[in-house]
N, C-alpha and C positions, 0 to 999 in steps of 0.2 A: 697754771698750765698744766696739762695731761700730757704725758708722755705718749707717742705714739705706740710704743709695744704694750701699755698699758689696756689697748682698746683691739686689740687682735681677734677678741672674741664678738664685739659688736660688727666689724669688720666682715666675717666670718659671715655671722649669723644674717645679717642685714644684707647680702648679697644671696644667701640662698632664698632666703625670705621675696626678693624682689626675684630672683631666676622662677620660682615656684607660682608666686602672683601674675607674672609675664607670660607662662605658660598656660593659666585658666586664662588670662586676657585673650591671649590668640587661638587658642584653641577650643575654648567653651564658650567663650562669647562671641558675637557674630560681627561685631562692629566693625571688623578691619576687614571682612570680607570682599569689602568693595573696593578696597585701597589701589586694586591691580584690575585693569580693562583686559579683555580679549580682543587681540588684532582680528581686522575682516581679512576672509581668506586666512588664516594660519598657515595652512598647509602650504599653498602657494607662496608665501610672503618666507616662510622657513626656508623652502626649496630654492629659492633665489635666492637667500644671503648664504645656502650649503654652496650652490653653484659657482658663488663670486668666492668662495674662499674667505668669509669671516671667519676672521679668530678672535679667542676671548680680548675686551678689552672696554674700554669706553671710546664713543664714536658722536660726535657732533655733526650734525645736517642741517642745510648742504653747508658744507666746509670751508673755509677761506685759510689760507695757510697766515696771514698776514692782515693788518688793521688795513693797508691798500688795498689787498685783494677783495678783501668785506666791501670796500666802496665802489666797487668795479660795477658797472650795469647790469654783465650779467650773472653774476651772483646777487646782487638786489633783486634781479628778477627772481632769480632762485626762492629767496626767501618771501617774497610775493607769493606766489605761486603754491609754494608749502609741499608737501608737510616741512617743518622745521621741528628738528627734536635732539633729544638725547639718547642712544642706546647702549643699554650695556649687555654684553656677551659673556655669557660664562664658560666655566669648561664645559664638553659634554658628560651628559651623564645626569643621574637624578641628583636631587639637592643629596649632600651628604650631612645630614641635620645633626650627627653627631661633633662633627668638626665645628659647624657653626653654634650648637650651644654648648659646646665646650670655650670658644672663643665669646661668645656672651657671657658666661659664667667667670672668666678672667676678666671680661669689662667688668662686670658687677663689683668684682674685689676690689679694682682700680679705682673706680667712685667709690667706692667703700673706705680705701686709704685716703684719699684727697678729703673726704668728708673727716675723717678721725683726725687728719694731720690738719683743716685749718678749724674743725673745732676744738682740738686740743688745744689750738694756740689762743683760740678767742675767748672759750670757758675754762673755767676752772674745776677743780674737783671739788664735787659735794653742791653743785650746782641743780636748782630745782628742776624738774622733768621738763618743763616747757621752756626755759630758757635753754636746753641743752637741743629742745626738738624746732626752735625757731632755725636757730645757726645751721644742725644737719641737714634739717628737711629744705633749706634754702640751698646749699651746697650741693646735696642731692638733684634738685631738680636741675641746676645748673649744668651738675653732669651728666643727668639723661635726657635732659631737653632742648634747652636751649637754642645749641647750635643747630637743631633739626630746622629752623626757620631758614637754612640758606638753602635748603631741598628745593620750597617751593620762590626762594627771591632768584637763584641763579639756574635752577636746574627743572624747571617746570611744574614740580610736583605740587598738585591741588593741594590748595590751602585747606580743605576739609581732612585731609590724611593729613596734616601735619597740624591742622589742632587736634584731631586722634591722638598723633603721636603726643603732642603737650600734657594732653588728659592722662596717658601711661605713665609719663614722666612725672605726673604732678602726684598720681600713685605711688611710684616706686621710689619718691620723693620722700614721703609722708610716712609709709613704710618704713623706710631708712631710718628716717629721723624718729618713728616708733622705737625701733630697737637701739638705735644710741640712747635716746631717754631716760629708756628702762634699763639699761646696764651701765649707765655713767656712773664712774667711779665714786 
């Protein structure tokens, strides 16, 4: 068993490595550019949303307030006619990248803490690189990726986008595993 405090360096360094890798993957490589589509007649739709006072939040449409209302013929007709979807409305203004990047880095540190905790409880000090790599990589992949499937299952995200996110999570998991294997006491 390896104490969590002995793993502060791989926790922080793996967060830095994943943060840098994700920056390259999203800003240099182009495979995520097709993840979102532009709305048809965007200007008219945005004006309609402004006119109706849509505030930040998550919206499901057509909306039914209860299971009984969901079964109502007029609601079923709305679902048949479409469109059906989820809409996330954020605060007005350009994205505050500093805030998002800080939250992403903090998340990378949290994943690193869980990787350190579980690997430290299951792998002894002095174990060879590959023994550490397997456990740390599995935990990191779980932390970075597995839950992303829920967006395709429940929220209608295209599976090809989720598969790209799984690929990212696999890269992040492998990088994290490499750092933990390298710096394992």
